C-alpha positions as CSV (number, residue, x, y, z in Angstrom):
1,X,-0.3,29.4,2.6
2,X,-1.5,29.8,-0.9
3,X,-3.7,27.9,-2.7
4,X,-0.6,25.3,-3.8
5,X,-0.1,24.6,-0.3
6,X,-3.2,23.4,0.7
7,X,-3.4,21.6,-2.2
8,X,-0.8,19.7,-1.6
9,X,-1.9,18.7,2.0
10,X,-5.4,18.0,0.2
11,X,-3.6,15.7,-1.5
12,X,-1.3,14.1,1.0
13,X,-4.1,13.4,3.2
14,X,-6.7,12.0,1.4
15,X,-4.0,9.6,-0.2
16,X,-2.4,8.7,2.6
17,X,-5.9,7.7,3.6
18,X,-7.3,5.8,1.0
19,X,-3.7,4.2,1.5
20,X,-4.7,2.8,4.4
21,X,-7.4,0.7,2.8
22,X,-5.8,-0.2,-0.5
23,X,-3.2,-2.5,0.7
24,X,-5.4,-4.5,3.5
25,X,-7.6,-4.9,0.6
26,X,-5.1,-6.6,-2.1
27,X,-3.6,-8.3,0.7
28,X,-6.3,-9.6,2.5
29,X,-8.8,-10.9,-0.9
30,X,-5.6,-13.0,-1.7
31,X,-5.5,-14.6,1.7
32,X,-9.6,-15.2,2.1
33,X,-9.5,-17.0,-1.5
34,X,-6.2,-19.5,-0.4
35,X,-8.4,-20.3,3.0
36,X,-11.6,-21.3,0.4
37,X,-9.3,-23.4,-1.6
38,X,-8.3,-24.8,1.3
39,X,-12.0,-25.7,2.1
40,X,-12.3,-27.0,-1.2
41,X,-9.4,-29.1,-1.2
42,X,-9.8,-31.0,2.4
43,X,-13.3,-30.3,3.2
44,X,-12.1,-29.6,7.0
45,X,-15.0,-26.9,8.7
46,X,-12.2,-24.5,9.5
47,X,-11.2,-23.5,6.6
48,X,-14.8,-22.8,5.8
49,X,-15.2,-20.8,8.9
50,X,-12.1,-19.0,8.8
51,X,-12.7,-18.5,5.2
52,X,-16.4,-15.9,5.7
53,X,-15.0,-14.8,8.7
54,X,-12.3,-13.0,7.1
55,X,-14.0,-12.6,4.1
56,X,-16.3,-10.6,6.2
57,X,-13.4,-8.4,7.3
58,X,-12.3,-8.1,3.5
59,X,-15.4,-6.5,2.2
60,X,-15.8,-4.0,5.1
61,X,-12.4,-2.4,4.4
62,X,-13.3,-2.9,0.2
63,X,-15.8,-0.6,0.9
64,X,-14.7,2.1,2.5
65,X,-11.4,1.7,0.0
66,X,-13.5,2.5,-3.3
67,X,-15.4,4.9,-1.2
68,X,-11.8,6.8,-0.3
69,X,-10.5,6.1,-3.8
70,X,-13.0,8.5,-6.1
71,X,-12.3,11.4,-3.8
72,X,-8.6,11.3,-5.6
73,X,-9.6,11.3,-9.0
74,X,-11.8,14.0,-7.8
75,X,-9.0,16.0,-6.9
76,X,-7.4,15.3,-10.4
77,X,-9.8,18.1,-11.7
78,X,-10.6,20.3,-9.4
79,X,-7.3,21.3,-7.7
80,X,-4.5,20.0,-10.4
81,X,-5.9,21.2,-13.8
82,X,-3.2,22.1,-15.1
83,X,-1.4,19.3,-13.9
84,X,-4.3,17.0,-15.7
85,X,-3.9,19.1,-19.0
86,X,-0.1,17.8,-18.7
87,X,-1.0,14.4,-18.8
88,X,-4.1,13.2,-19.5
89,X,-3.4,11.8,-22.7
90,X,-0.5,9.6,-20.7
91,X,-3.2,9.2,-17.1
92,X,-5.7,7.8,-20.0
93,X,-5.0,4.9,-21.0
94,X,-4.0,3.2,-17.4
95,X,-6.4,4.1,-15.6
96,X,-9.2,3.4,-17.8
97,X,-7.8,0.2,-18.4
98,X,-8.2,0.3,-14.8
99,X,-12.0,1.2,-14.4
100,X,-13.1,-0.7,-17.4
101,X,-10.9,-4.1,-16.8
102,X,-9.5,-4.2,-13.5
103,X,-11.7,-2.7,-11.4
104,X,-14.8,-4.4,-13.3
105,X,-13.7,-7.5,-12.8
106,X,-12.8,-7.2,-9.4
107,X,-16.5,-5.7,-8.4
108,X,-18.7,-8.2,-10.9
109,X,-16.2,-11.4,-9.4
110,X,-17.0,-10.3,-5.3
111,X,-20.8,-9.9,-6.6
112,X,-20.7,-12.8,-7.4
113,X,-18.4,-13.9,-4.3
114,X,-21.2,-13.1,-2.1
115,X,-24.4,-13.4,-3.1
116,X,-22.8,-16.8,-4.4
117,X,-22.5,-18.7,-1.3
118,X,-24.8,-22.3,-1.2
119,X,-26.0,-21.2,-5.0
120,X,-23.0,-21.4,-7.1
121,X,-21.2,-25.2,-7.2
122,X,-18.2,-24.8,-5.4
123,X,-16.0,-25.2,-7.8
124,X,-17.3,-22.1,-9.8
125,X,-17.7,-20.1,-6.2
126,X,-13.8,-20.4,-5.8
127,X,-12.8,-19.6,-9.1
128,X,-15.5,-15.6,-8.4
129,X,-12.8,-15.1,-5.0
130,X,-10.0,-15.7,-7.5
131,X,-10.9,-13.5,-9.6
132,X,-11.8,-10.7,-8.2
133,X,-8.8,-11.4,-6.1
134,X,-6.7,-11.5,-9.5
135,X,-9.0,-8.1,-10.6
136,X,-7.5,-6.5,-6.8
137,X,-4.1,-7.1,-7.6
138,X,-4.5,-5.7,-11.6
139,X,-5.6,-2.4,-10.3
140,X,-2.5,-1.9,-8.6
141,X,-0.5,-2.8,-11.4
142,X,-2.7,0.0,-13.5
143,X,-2.2,2.7,-11.0
144,X,1.0,1.6,-10.1
145,X,2.3,2.7,-14.3
146,X,0.1,5.6,-13.7
147,X,2.3,7.0,-10.9
148,X,5.7,5.6,-11.9
149,X,5.2,8.0,-15.0
150,X,6.1,10.7,-12.6
151,X,8.8,9.3,-10.9
152,X,10.2,8.7,-14.4
153,X,9.0,9.6,-17.7
154,X,9.2,6.9,-20.2
155,X,7.2,6.1,-24.0
156,X,6.2,9.8,-24.5
157,X,6.9,13.0,-26.3
158,X,5.6,16.8,-26.0
159,X,3.8,18.4,-28.1
160,X,5.5,21.8,-29.0
161,X,2.1,23.2,-29.8
162,X,0.2,21.8,-27.3
163,X,2.8,21.3,-24.6
164,X,0.7,18.3,-23.3
165,X,2.9,15.3,-22.8
166,X,1.6,12.9,-25.6
167,X,1.7,8.9,-25.1
168,X,3.8,7.7,-28.1
169,X,4.9,4.1,-27.1
170,X,1.8,2.7,-24.3
171,X,3.7,-0.9,-24.0
172,X,6.8,1.1,-22.9
173,X,5.2,2.8,-19.9
174,X,3.5,-0.6,-19.3
175,X,7.5,-1.7,-18.9
176,X,8.7,0.9,-16.8
177,X,11.8,-0.5,-15.1
178,X,10.1,2.3,-12.1
179,X,6.9,0.3,-12.3
180,X,7.8,-3.6,-12.8
181,X,10.0,-2.9,-9.1
182,X,7.4,-1.2,-7.6
183,X,4.4,-3.4,-7.8
184,X,5.8,-6.1,-6.2
185,X,7.4,-4.0,-3.6
186,X,3.9,-2.8,-3.0
187,X,2.5,-6.2,-3.8
188,X,4.3,-8.1,-0.1
189,X,3.7,-4.6,1.5
190,X,0.4,-5.2,1.3
191,X,0.2,-8.7,2.2
192,X,2.7,-7.9,5.0
193,X,-0.6,-5.9,6.2
194,X,-2.9,-8.8,5.5
195,X,-1.1,-10.8,7.7
196,X,-0.7,-8.6,10.1
197,X,-4.6,-8.1,10.6
198,X,-4.9,-12.6,10.7
199,X,-2.8,-12.7,13.2
200,X,-4.0,-9.8,15.4
201,X,-7.8,-11.3,15.0
202,X,-6.4,-14.8,15.3
203,X,-4.3,-14.1,18.6
204,X,-7.1,-12.2,20.1
205,X,-9.1,-15.4,20.2
206,X,-6.6,-17.6,21.3
207,X,-5.7,-15.7,24.3
208,X,-8.9,-14.7,25.3
209,X,-10.8,-17.7,24.2
210,X,-9.1,-20.7,24.6
211,X,-11.2,-23.4,25.5
212,X,-13.0,-22.6,22.5
213,X,-14.7,-24.7,19.9
214,X,-12.5,-23.0,17.5
215,X,-9.4,-22.6,19.2
216,X,-7.6,-25.2,16.1
217,X,-8.9,-22.8,14.1
218,X,-7.7,-19.7,15.3
219,X,-4.6,-21.4,16.2
220,X,-4.5,-21.8,12.0
221,X,-5.0,-18.4,11.4
222,X,-2.7,-17.0,13.8
223,X,0.6,-19.2,11.8
224,X,-0.9,-18.5,8.9
225,X,-0.9,-14.8,9.3
226,X,2.1,-14.7,10.7
227,X,4.1,-17.0,7.8
228,X,2.6,-14.4,5.4
229,X,4.2,-12.1,7.6
230,X,7.1,-13.2,7.1
231,X,7.2,-14.1,4.1
232,X,6.0,-10.8,3.0
233,X,9.1,-9.3,5.2
234,X,11.2,-11.2,3.1
235,X,9.9,-10.3,0.0
236,X,9.7,-6.2,1.0
237,X,13.4,-6.7,1.4
238,X,14.3,-7.8,-1.6
239,X,12.7,-5.8,-3.8
240,X,13.0,-2.5,-1.9
241,X,16.6,-3.2,-1.9
242,X,16.2,-3.6,-6.3
243,X,13.7,-0.2,-6.1
244,X,16.5,1.7,-4.4
245,X,19.5,0.6,-7.2
246,X,16.8,1.7,-9.9
247,X,15.4,5.0,-7.2
248,X,19.4,5.9,-7.3
249,X,19.8,5.6,-11.2
250,X,16.5,7.7,-12.5
251,X,16.2,9.8,-8.9
252,X,19.6,10.4,-7.7
253,X,18.1,13.3,-5.4
254,X,15.9,11.3,-3.4
255,X,18.4,8.6,-2.4
256,X,20.9,12.3,-1.4
257,X,17.6,13.7,0.4
258,X,17.2,9.9,2.6
259,X,20.7,10.2,3.9
260,X,20.9,13.4,4.3
261,X,23.8,13.6,1.7
262,X,25.1,16.5,1.0
263,X,28.9,15.7,-0.5
264,X,29.3,13.2,-3.0
265,X,30.9,10.0,-1.1
266,X,32.6,6.9,-2.1
267,X,32.1,4.8,-0.4
268,X,28.7,6.2,1.2
269,X,27.3,4.6,5.2
270,X,24.0,4.7,6.3
271,X,22.9,6.6,9.6
272,X,20.6,4.7,11.6
273,X,19.6,7.9,13.2
274,X,21.7,11.6,13.3
275,X,21.5,14.2,15.8
276,X,21.8,17.6,14.9
277,X,20.3,20.5,11.9
278,X,16.8,19.5,11.3
279,X,17.6,19.9,7.4
280,X,20.6,17.5,8.4
281,X,23.4,20.0,7.4
282,X,25.5,19.9,10.5
283,X,25.9,16.5,12.5
284,X,26.0,16.6,16.4
285,X,26.6,12.4,16.1
286,X,25.5,9.6,14.0
287,X,24.8,5.8,14.2
288,X,26.3,4.9,11.0
289,X,26.5,1.3,9.3
290,X,29.8,1.7,6.9
291,X,29.2,1.1,3.1
292,X,25.4,0.2,3.4
293,X,24.5,3.2,1.9
294,X,27.2,2.5,-1.8
295,X,25.3,-0.9,-1.7
296,X,21.5,0.2,-1.2
297,X,21.8,2.8,-4.5
298,X,24.2,1.3,-6.4
299,X,25.1,-2.6,-5.5
300,X,28.7,-1.8,-4.9
301,X,29.9,-1.5,-1.8
302,X,32.0,1.1,-2.8
303,X,29.8,2.2,-5.3
304,X,29.4,6.6,-5.2
305,X,27.0,8.4,-4.1
306,X,26.3,11.7,-5.3
307,X,24.8,14.3,-2.6
308,X,22.5,16.6,-2.6
309,X,25.0,20.0,-3.5
310,X,26.4,18.6,-6.3
311,X,22.9,17.4,-7.8
312,X,21.5,20.9,-6.9
313,X,24.6,22.3,-9.0
314,X,23.5,19.6,-11.8
315,X,19.2,20.3,-11.8
316,X,19.9,24.3,-11.5
317,X,22.1,24.3,-14.6
318,X,19.7,21.5,-16.5
319,X,16.4,23.3,-15.7
320,X,17.3,26.6,-14.6
321,X,17.4,28.5,-11.3
322,X,15.7,27.0,-8.1
323,X,15.7,24.5,-5.3
324,X,16.0,21.0,-6.8
325,X,16.1,19.8,-3.1
326,X,13.0,18.1,-1.0
327,X,12.8,18.2,2.0
328,X,15.3,16.8,3.7
329,X,13.2,15.8,7.5
330,X,10.5,14.3,5.9
331,X,12.5,12.2,3.4
332,X,14.8,11.0,6.1
333,X,12.6,9.9,8.8
334,X,9.9,8.6,6.7
335,X,12.6,6.0,5.3
336,X,13.6,5.3,8.4
337,X,9.8,4.6,10.1
338,X,9.3,2.4,7.3
339,X,11.8,1.0,7.3
340,X,11.4,0.2,11.4
341,X,7.8,-0.9,11.4
342,X,7.5,-3.3,8.9
343,X,11.0,-4.6,10.7
344,X,8.4,-4.8,13.9
345,X,5.9,-6.2,12.4
346,X,8.3,-9.0,11.4
347,X,9.6,-9.6,14.5
348,X,6.3,-9.8,16.2
349,X,5.3,-12.2,13.9
350,X,8.5,-14.2,14.6
351,X,8.1,-13.8,18.7
352,X,4.1,-15.4,17.9
353,X,4.9,-18.7,16.0
354,X,8.1,-19.2,18.9
355,X,5.2,-18.9,21.2
356,X,3.3,-21.7,20.0
357,X,5.9,-23.9,19.2
358,X,5.2,-27.7,19.6
359,X,1.5,-26.8,20.3
360,X,2.0,-24.5,23.3
361,X,-0.7,-21.9,23.4
362,X,0.5,-18.4,24.4
363,X,-1.0,-16.7,27.3
364,X,1.0,-13.0,27.6
365,X,-0.7,-9.8,27.6
366,X,2.5,-8.5,26.7
367,X,2.3,-11.0,23.3
368,X,-1.5,-10.0,23.1
369,X,-1.1,-6.2,23.2
370,X,1.4,-6.6,21.1
371,X,0.3,-8.6,18.6
372,X,-3.2,-6.2,18.4
373,X,-0.9,-3.1,17.6
374,X,0.5,-5.2,15.4
375,X,-1.5,-4.6,12.1
376,X,-1.0,-1.0,12.6
377,X,2.8,-1.2,12.3
378,X,2.8,-3.0,8.5
379,X,0.1,0.2,7.6
380,X,2.6,2.9,8.9
381,X,6.2,1.4,7.1
382,X,3.3,1.5,4.0
383,X,2.0,5.6,4.2
384,X,5.8,6.0,5.2
385,X,7.1,4.6,2.1
386,X,4.0,7.0,0.1
387,X,5.2,10.0,1.9
388,X,8.8,9.5,0.7
389,X,8.4,8.3,-2.5
390,X,6.1,11.4,-3.3
391,X,7.8,13.6,-1.2
392,X,11.2,12.8,-1.7
393,X,10.4,13.7,-5.7
394,X,9.7,16.9,-5.0
395,X,9.5,20.0,-5.8
396,X,8.6,18.0,-9.6
397,X,5.4,16.9,-9.6
398,X,6.8,15.0,-13.2
399,X,10.5,14.4,-12.5
400,X,12.1,16.8,-15.2
401,X,9.1,17.8,-16.8
402,X,6.4,19.6,-15.0
403,X,7.1,21.1,-11.3
404,X,4.3,20.9,-8.9
405,X,4.2,24.7,-8.5
406,X,2.7,24.2,-12.2
407,X,0.3,21.4,-12.1
408,X,-2.5,23.2,-9.2
409,X,-5.6,24.7,-11.0
410,X,-5.4,28.4,-11.5
411,X,-8.9,29.6,-11.5
412,X,-9.5,27.6,-8.0
413,X,-9.0,30.0,-4.8
414,X,-7.4,29.4,-1.4
415,X,-10.9,29.3,0.1
416,X,-12.4,26.4,-2.1
417,X,-9.6,24.9,-1.5
418,X,-10.1,25.2,2.6
419,X,-13.4,24.3,1.8
420,X,-13.1,20.9,0.4
421,X,-10.0,20.3,2.2
422,X,-11.9,20.5,5.7
423,X,-14.9,19.2,4.3
424,X,-12.9,15.9,3.0
425,X,-10.9,15.8,6.1
426,X,-14.3,15.3,8.6
427,X,-15.7,12.7,6.2
428,X,-12.9,11.2,6.2
429,X,-12.7,11.3,10.0
430,X,-16.2,10.0,10.4
431,X,-15.7,6.7,7.7
432,X,-12.9,6.5,10.0
433,X,-14.7,5.5,13.4
434,X,-17.0,3.7,11.2
435,X,-14.5,1.0,9.7
436,X,-12.7,0.6,13.7
437,X,-16.1,-0.2,14.9
438,X,-17.8,-2.0,12.5
439,X,-13.8,-4.1,12.1
440,X,-13.9,-4.5,15.8
441,X,-17.3,-4.9,16.4
442,X,-17.2,-8.4,14.0
443,X,-14.0,-9.1,14.8
444,X,-14.4,-10.1,18.2
445,X,-17.8,-12.0,17.3
446,X,-15.7,-14.9,15.7
447,X,-15.7,-17.0,13.4
448,X,-20.0,-17.8,12.5
449,X,-21.5,-20.8,13.5
450,X,-21.8,-23.4,10.3
451,X,-24.2,-25.9,12.4
452,X,-27.2,-25.3,9.3
453,X,-24.4,-24.8,6.2
454,X,-26.0,-26.7,4.0
455,X,-24.0,-28.4,1.0
456,X,-23.1,-26.0,-2.0
457,X,-23.5,-29.3,-4.3
458,X,-27.2,-29.7,-3.4
459,X,-28.9,-28.1,-6.7
460,X,-32.4,-29.8,-5.6
461,X,-33.9,-27.4,-3.9
462,X,-32.1,-24.2,-5.8
463,X,-35.2,-22.8,-7.6
464,X,-36.9,-22.8,-4.0
465,X,-33.8,-20.6,-2.5
466,X,-33.9,-17.3,-2.3
467,X,-31.2,-14.9,-3.2
468,X,-29.3,-14.4,-0.1
469,X,-26.2,-11.9,1.1
470,X,-24.1,-14.4,3.5
471,X,-22.5,-11.9,5.8
């Protein structure tokens, strides 16, 4: 083990941990805005209760996401200084815009939304949560645009004097074909997570508190979340299909590694599971779907999918001697876990809708357990998706331009990286416990009592009303 190995583990752990909060923040911001819009248009109090209820869960998650996201930027300078030096001119623009425009928009209007209850007019207060939601989604785009440069570098040149990548076309980087498909795919995955949380919490109260006066609100939330899950699942499949074809075009090794396909095939089958050697080079048994891999990669059921051996020989000739094959067991299984966990969440959502058809009230404890586990399924799907995306690009940190081993900080020792890795892991474990306890506490508490809720359009005593935190 050396500093490079630990630095990779540290970045992988902190990235996956941070991304546990990101999709929920992205998706829940929009769902809370939709609930408040329903209240604004109908005046129905149940929508207001749900807005405040899920808004509280959104704020808890948002705070944790900000804290863990800051650590990501520190690592670029601490452990990956050579990489930062190489791509600094490229990454500087989208990340600066993300911070100055998207994140400031998001955080500013979240503040107005939190403290604006009963002080801002209803329309302005509604606009605040929509502005925050737009800012959240814009943040995702600029960050994904930066990451997409690592997958498919465009709009740049290599300065022969400094050896650094320099931007030549900012628009080309923002419209990178990888970014254009990764963004909707990520948003769909985020709504899958958010919808699952809405279902889980709503279903818990529907089953455990059937005689509550707020049961109609929880029933609506459960159905609303379930439909969001089904719709986002369909979008995940559609965008994922497009993404697979673009991935095969720009990173054919990643698609070959996703299947553990060593020889070029036309047509190529997709294996649901394979039993054999760990690296997939020797097959004992495989459950395969004919033509599917060719369709996923090329759009043609009889299309040609290049194998690992042929691509390895091509890359060795193009870039020099060395291994250009990612870790096959990681890419193979992470790709399948991503699909399986996402489909499982959709199946539970369909079951939830079926058990509530024609006004029925679900009572099954097994359904409750499945519902409570439901938010973890898309979280795992998202995490395995990112593991596949990043590990499938290896050994490149910037595909075709910079190897991961060349991006690590040369002056950072193994001891220093181990120290920071241990510290971050302990801190993150503590934050995870806090996050889970807060979410469980407020989720169990249920929707708030609005008996004394004042009319937000009444400004008669506004001057005497103190600024208050609504939660």
